[in-house]
N, C-alpha and C positions, 0 to 999 in steps of 0.2 A: 586392167592387162593391157598395157601398151607394147605393138607388134614391132617399135622400133627399136627396143631393147632387145629382142628376142635374134638368136642367132638362125639364120634361115637353115631349113632342114638339109638341104643339098650341099652347104657347109658341113654339117656334122656329120653327113653321110660321108663326105671327101676324109674328115677326120677319123671316122670310123676304120674306112678302107686302108688310110695310111697306117694307123695302128694295127690293123692286121697283118698287114706288109711286113711292117717291122716285127712284128711278133714270131711271124712265118721264118723271117731272115735268121732272128736270133734261135729259135729251134731246130732251125736246120743246121746253124753254124755247131749248136751244143752237141748235137747227131753225131756230126763229123769229127767233133773233137773226142768224143767218147770213144767211137768205133776206132778211129786211129790209135786212145791208149787200150785198147782190148783186144787189141790185133795179136793173135796168139804167134803167127811168123815173125813179126815185127819186134816181139817183145824176147821170144824164144833166141832170136839174132844178137839183141843188145844186150842179152845177160847172160850167154852161153859161157863165156870164160868165168864167171862168178858161180854158175850152175855145177859148171865143171869140178872147180876147185872144193867145192862146199861137199860134193858126190866123192872127190877123192880122200879128203879128210875124213868123213865118216867111213868109207872102205876101209880107210887105215887103222882108225881107232877099234872098229869091229874087228877085222880081222886081228889086230894085235891081241886082242880082248880073247877072241875065240882060240887063237893059237897058245895062247898063255893058258888056258884049262886044260891042254895035253902036255904042257912042258912043265909045268911047276911041281916040285916034290911036295 
């Protein structure tokens, strides 16, 4: 067993610390992205017109159908 071919312990510790830091940074970045995509207020603002249009169309169809029940012979 030759000690000249082995990486010193402190170098392995440095590599492990660097990997932990990179992993921590990646997790923080992922958390930030997920929080942004799941933000209810932001999503409501972005999709307000689409939601309003869909709601209006559904209301129109339901109202027409409900009114048609009383006016058809």
